[in-house]
C-alpha positions in Angstrom: 0.0 0.0 0.0 2.6 2.4 -1.2 4.7 2.1 2.0 1.7 2.5 4.3 0.9 -0.3 6.7 -2.3 -2.1 7.6 -1.9 -0.6 11.1 -1.8 2.9 9.6 -5.1 2.2 7.8 -6.6 0.7 10.9 -5.8 3.7 13.0 -7.1 6.2 10.4 -10.4 4.3 9.9 -11.0 3.8 13.6 -10.3 7.5 14.4 -11.9 9.3 11.5 -14.7 7.1 10.3 -18.0 6.2 12.1 -20.1 3.1 11.4 -22.2 4.9 8.7 -19.0 6.0 7.0 -17.6 2.5 7.1 -20.7 1.0 5.6 -20.5 3.4 2.7 -16.7 2.7 2.3 -17.3 -1.1 2.4 -20.1 -0.8 -0.2 -17.8 1.3 -2.5 -15.0 -1.2 -2.2 -17.3 -4.2 -3.0 -18.5 -5.7 0.2 -21.2 -5.5 2.9 -20.1 -3.9 6.2 -22.7 -5.9 8.2 -21.4 -9.2 6.8 -17.8 -8.4 8.0 -16.5 -10.5 10.9 -16.1 -8.8 14.2 -18.2 -7.8 17.2 -16.8 -4.3 17.5 -16.1 -1.4 15.1 -12.3 -2.1 15.3 -12.9 -5.8 14.6 -14.9 -5.1 11.5 -12.3 -2.6 10.3 -9.7 -5.4 10.6 -12.0 -7.7 8.5 -12.4 -4.9 5.9 -8.6 -4.5 5.7 -8.2 -8.3 5.2 -10.8 -8.2 2.5 -9.0 -5.5 0.5 -5.6 -7.0 1.0 -6.8 -10.4 -0.1 -8.1 -8.8 -3.3 -5.1 -6.5 -3.7 -7.3 -3.4 -3.4 -5.3 -1.8 -0.6 -4.2 1.2 -2.7 -7.7 1.7 -4.0 -9.0 1.8 -0.4 -6.4 4.3 0.6 -7.4 6.5 -2.3 -11.0 6.4 -1.2 -10.0 7.3 2.3 -8.0 10.3 1.2 -10.9 11.5 -1.1 -13.3 11.3 1.8 -10.9 12.8 4.4 -8.6 15.1 2.4 -7.7 17.0 5.6 -5.7 14.0 6.8 -2.9 14.9 4.4 -3.0 18.6 5.3 -2.9 17.8 9.0 0.1 15.5 8.6 -1.8 12.3 9.7 1.0 9.7 10.0 -0.6 7.4 7.4 2.8 6.8 5.8 6.0 6.1 7.7 9.0 8.0 6.4 12.0 5.6 6.1 15.6 6.8 6.1 18.2 4.7 4.3 21.4 3.6 6.1 23.4 5.9 3.8 21.2 8.9 4.8 21.6 8.1 8.5 25.4 7.8 8.0 25.4 11.2 6.2 23.5 12.9 9.0 25.8 11.4 11.6 28.8 12.6 9.6 27.4 16.2 9.4 26.6 16.3 13.1 30.1 15.0 13.9 31.7 17.8 11.8 29.6 20.4 13.5 30.6 19.1 16.9 34.3 19.1 15.9 34.1 22.7 14.7 32.4 23.9 17.9 35.1 22.1 20.0 37.9 23.8 18.0 36.3 27.2 18.4 35.9 26.7 22.2 39.5 25.5 22.5 40.8 28.5 20.5 38.9 30.9 22.7 40.1 29.2 25.9 43.8 29.5 25.0 43.6 32.9 23.3 43.8 36.3 24.9 40.9 38.2 26.4 38.6 38.8 23.5 35.4 40.6 23.0 32.4 38.2 22.6 31.6 40.0 19.3 33.4 38.2 16.5 36.4 40.1 15.0 37.1 42.3 18.1 40.0 42.2 20.6 40.1 43.8 24.0 43.2 45.7 24.9 43.3 46.2 28.7 45.5 48.8 30.3 46.2 48.3 34.1 47.6 51.3 36.1 48.9 50.7 39.6 50.6 52.8 42.3 54.3 51.9 42.1 54.7 52.3 45.8 51.9 50.2 47.2 50.6 48.4 44.1 47.1 49.9 44.7 45.0 50.5 41.6 45.1 54.1 40.3 41.7 55.4 39.3 40.9 58.3 37.0 44.3 58.0 35.1 44.1 59.3 31.6 45.0 56.7 28.9 45.7 57.5 25.2 46.0 54.9 22.5 47.4 55.3 19.0 47.4 52.3 16.6 48.9 52.7 13.1 48.3 56.5 13.3 44.8 55.9 14.4 44.1 57.8 17.6 41.4 56.2 19.8 39.2 58.3 22.1 41.0 58.7 25.4 39.8 56.8 28.4 40.1 57.1 32.2 40.8 54.1 34.4 38.0 52.8 36.6 38.1 52.0 40.3 40.2 48.9 39.6 42.7 51.0 37.6 41.6 49.6 34.3 40.9 51.1 30.9 39.8 48.9 28.0 40.0 49.6 24.3 38.2 47.6 21.6 40.4 46.8 18.6 39.6 45.2 15.3 41.5 42.0 14.3 42.5 43.9 11.2 45.0 45.7 13.3 46.9 42.6 14.3 50.6 43.1 13.7 50.4 46.9 13.9 52.3 48.9 16.5 50.2 50.4 19.3 51.4 53.4 21.4 49.9 53.6 24.9 50.3 56.8 26.9 49.2 57.1 30.5 49.0 60.4 32.4 48.5 60.7 36.2 48.7 64.4 37.3 52.0 65.6 35.8 53.5 62.2 35.4 53.4 60.6 31.9 54.5 57.1 30.8 54.5 55.5 27.4 54.7 52.0 26.1 54.8 50.6 22.5 53.4 47.1 21.9 52.4 45.0 18.9 48.7 44.2 18.5 48.2 40.5 18.8 45.2 38.1 19.1 46.7 37.0 22.4 46.6 40.3 24.1 47.7 40.5 27.7 47.0 43.4 30.1 49.5 46.2 29.6 50.7 47.3 33.1 51.9 50.7 34.1 53.5 51.5 37.4 52.8 55.2 38.3 53.4 57.4 41.3 50.3 59.6 41.7 
């Protein structure tokens, strides 16, 4: 029956057809519903299915069922089991394996890399300013950044003595000039932009 089983047909007829419908269906297929064996509705449906299968009219009965209940196809009634070949299953497993491997590689790369912004293609350059005498964080220090003659907006360190700049990965390999000013004291460092950026530390005396 085009890949559909007798159990599928039994479930459809039992759920969507009453006795009057079944009488009409039996008459159209060439038998008398009242003469079918079975004391219950489900029993007579089984007899009807045996009748059509014995006469190789299974496909014809399915066609009649779909004509009388076209909504079954629209609602996705499971009248036909979808079967996947072994090759299809293997292909799906292969694709899932590749996806899992890619995710693992990305997570590993992120875990061993420097501090990076969650947004793809961005790197965080962190500047840490401490008091050279007691190693306490210096807040409100002014920090200037110049990368490849591109001057970034100046920032001030927070309560933890930190200032953070967002850099594009396109700047990897360029020289970055960092200048920190605390009152009248000024210090400067030059570094190379890298994916594995570590905090750049300044020891200042406020």
